[in-house]
N, C-alpha and C positions, 0 to 999 in steps of 0.2 A: 638654155642657160640664163638668158636675160630674165625670164620669169622667176627662176629660182633665186637669182641675185636680188631681184626686187623684193621677193618674199623675205629673204634673209635680212635685207635692209629694213623692212617694215618691222620685223621681229626685234632687231636691234633698237629701233626707235621706241618701241613699246617698252622694252626693258629699261631703257635710259629714262623714259618718263616715269616708270613705276619706281625707279630708284631716287627720284627727286624728293627731297624733304622740305618741309616748311618750318616756320619758327617754333610753333607750339603744338602740343597735343591737348586739345580742349574739345569741348562738345560743339564748338562752333565750326560748321562745315568749311567756312572760308579759311580758317587757320589750321585745320586739323591735318596732321601728317598722314601720308598715304600708307605708312607702315601699319600693319595689323597684327595684333597679338597672336602668337602661335600657341595653342593649347598644349601644355605638357602634363596634363593630368595623368595620361597613361604612362608617361615616363617616370612619374614619381609616385605611382599608386602603391608601391612597395615601401615607400617612406611613411612609416606610422610611428612617429616619436612617442615614447612613453610619456614625455612631458606634456603632450597635447591631448589629454583624454576627452575634453569637451569637443574640440575640433574633430577628433577621430570618430565620435559617435553621434554628433548632431547632424540630422538630415540636411541636405543641401538641395535647393531647387534653382532653376534657371530664372534670372532676373531680366527685366526689360526697362528701358527708359533711363532717366537720370535719377529716379528715386523709386524705392520699393514702396508700393501702396498695398496695404492689407487691412482686413477687419480685425481689430483687436477686441477680445472679449473683456467686458468691463464689469460683469456681475455674474453671479451664479446662475446655474441652468434650471433649477427647480422653480416651480411656479409661484406659490403663495408664501406669505410669512407664516411660520409655524415652528415646529420643533427643529427644523433644519435652518432656521434664520431667514433673513430676507433674501429672496431670490429675484425672479423677474417681476414678481408681484402682479402677474398677469394670469388670468384663469386659463387653464388648459381645456376645460369642458366648454362645449358650445352647443347651441340648439340645432335641431334639424332644420334644414333648408336655409341655414346661415353659414357663416365662414368662421374658421378658427381665428383666434387673435394672433397678431403679429408680435414679434419680440425683437424687432430691429434696434430698439433702444438699448438692448444689452450689448451692442457692439459699437465701437467707434472706428471711424476711418483714420488710419495712421499712415503718414508718409515719412519715410526715412531716406535721405539722400545716400546713394552708394558712396563708399569710401575706398580710396586706393591704399593698398599696402604693398610694399615692395623693397627690393634691394638692387643696387647697381654693382656690376663687376666689369672691370676693364683690365685686359691683359695684353702685353705686347705680342705682336705676330711671331717674332722669333721664339719667344718662350712657348707659345702654343705649338709651333712646328717642332720644337725640340722635345716636347713631351708627348707627341702623338704616339699612341699605341705603347706608351711606356708606363702609364699609371693603371694599376690593376690589370696588367696584361693577361689575357686569357687565350690559349692556343686555339680554342674553338670559336669563341664569339669575338675575339680581337680585344684590343685595349681601349683606352680613352685618352683624351687630352686634358690639359690643365683647365681649359675653359669649361668643358663638360663637367669635370669634377667639381670645379668651383660653383657652377650653376646649381648642382644638387645641394651643396652646402648652403648656398643663398636661399634655396627653396625651403630648407629646414628653418633658416632664420626667419623667413616670412611666416611659416607655420607657428613658430614660437611667439612671434609678434601678434598673430591673429589670436592665439590662445589667451594672451594677456588682455587683449581688447574685448574678447568674448566675456571676460570676467569683469574687468575694471574699466572698460571704455566709458568715457564721459564727455559729452559734447559741451559741457558748461564750465570747464576749467582748463587752464594752460593752453596747450595746442589742441583743445577739444574740438575746434571747428574741423579738424582733420580726422577726428575719431568718430566711431559710432557708439551708441550707448550699449554697455554690456549688461550682464545679469544683475550686477550690483545696482545699477541705475534703473533698470526696468521693472524689477520685482519690488513692489511697494506695499501690497496688500497684507501678506502674512510674514511675520517675522518672529524670531525668538532669540534667546541668549543662553549661552552655557560656557563654562570654562573648559570642560573636557567632555567629549561625547561618549555615551554609553549605549548599550543595546536598549535598555529600558528608556533612556532619554530620547533616543531616536523614535521609540514608540510613542512618547508624548507628543513629539512634533508631528508624526504621521496622523495622530488623532486630530490635531488642529487642522491639518490639510484635509482630512476626511470630512470634518464638519463643514468645510468650505466646498465639498463636492469633488475632491481630488483623490488620487491614488498614486502616490509617487513611485517612480521606477528607478531612480538613481540619486545617489548622495555624493556630491563632490566636496571633499574636505582636504586639509593639508596633511602632511605626513605625520605630524604629532597627533592629530586626531585619529587617524587610522591606527596608529599604535595604541592610543588610549582605549579604543574599542577592544583590541586584542587583549590588552592588559586587563581590562575590566572582566572579560570572559575567563581569562586564566585565574584571576583572583577569586572569582565566584566558584571555582572548581569545576566548571562545566567543560573545560577543554584541557587536555594534557599538552604540555609544551614539548615533550620528548616522545619520539616514536621509535620503537624497536622492530626491525624487520626480522625475517626468518633466519638471517645469518648472524644475528646479534649486533649488527651495526645500529647506531642511534642517529636519527635525523632530528635535530632540535629547531624549534621555532615554527611559527605559522603565520599566515596572513588571512585576515577575514575578508573574503571577497564579496559577500552579500549578507543581508540580514532579512529575516521575515517580518513583514509588516504585521504587528500584533492585532491590528484592527481588521484588516481585509484578508490577511493570509497571503498576499502577493510578495514577490521577491524584490527587494531593493538592492541594486548593485552599489558597491562602495568603490568609488574611483578616487585616487589620490592625485592632487594637482599642486604643483609648485607655486602657482600664482594666485591662489584664493586668499592667501594671508590669514587673517583672523576671522574669516567668514566661511561659511559652508552653504551649499545650495541644494535643497531637497526639491527635485523636479519631477513633474509628470510630463514625460516627453511626447506622449501621444494621447489623444482622446479615446474614449471607448469605441468611437466610430472609426478609429484608425487615422484620424487627421493629426497632422503635426501641431503640437502645442508650442514647441520651441523648434525653430529652424533657422538655417542661414540661407539667405537669398543672394546669389552671386551673379553679378552682371558679367564679370570677366573671371573665368576659372583660372587657376594657377597657370601662368603663361610666360613665355619669353618673348622679348622684343629686341632685335639687333638694331642698334642705333648707329647711324653713319658717323665715322670718325675721320678727322683731318690728319690723324697720325697713323703710324704703322701699328695699329692696335685694333682690337675688337671690343666694342662696348655692348653690354647686354643688360637689359632690365629683366628682373624676375619679379612678377607682380600679379596681383589679383584685385578685384573690386567687389565689395560685398557689404552686407549689413546683417545684423542679428535681429530676429523677430520673435519676441515672447508673445505669442498669440493668446494662449490660455493663462494669462497672468494671475487670475484669482486662485489657481491650483498650484502655484509655486510657492516656495518658502525660502527666505534668507535667514540664516542663523549666525549671529554675531557674537563678539566677545570671547572667541575661542583662543586658547593658548597656541603659540606658533612653535616655540623652541622645546 
């Protein structure tokens, strides 16, 4: 019994030490809290808000360190100046018993510090206890409590905030030191302007990207622009707005989900986003070799952290740490001047 008592005391001591918190949560080991984020990716994997199309489909990779370091393409991939314009300007042919030319000069090493996004929720202990198994009660799986329900709501808030930064994040203005650069800041090579998007107009933009060596896979635009594409197709007489089924009932309206690239014949998905404003983004998400041209690198996936409270309450942070990487920047396009309302 004495041995068991000693073991139990040792366990209690370890728990008490593990529960000790320090002043700050920084990258400094001397000051860092012992609390570690608990990954809730599996818990929220069914949360796919329609308002976050860029977040939903952009590939995510695991990050390391305090900054994301990656090779960013700075020029086209073809070799010499010619009909395709200036590429690497490096000969691809080489002589026997020699070595092929390097093209490292077409890449630049880029480092983006990871940025924290999150929300805080604090609820009283009595309220949490009173709502246990009362919210969304299910006789098979059981219910939930107010804290768990609020956590999911805060997770959606963080997703919406990430979507906004993926588009308009800018490290150079306002509270920019806390933001990462979004698509609007990182895409600088190819640009265009239009008031309303049309199928043929999208074809013109894809031609520009094609001449740069790209083949777009998705177009993000606001709701007005997605309606404009549908209206344009209806006015041209190529689509009927009313459909009659075999019982005589009529279904009215349609949504254009993708368009054919008139240059390459590939399919371009049309995604509507609340946060792009008067801009649209024509992106090639992956290279022909299958590499991500646009990706999110996350140091901390969506996680929860329970923080010690001196009151009869529970404090929880719902957060993530990440950065956007536009690796194949020469193959992306930003379209401005678009109508919003």
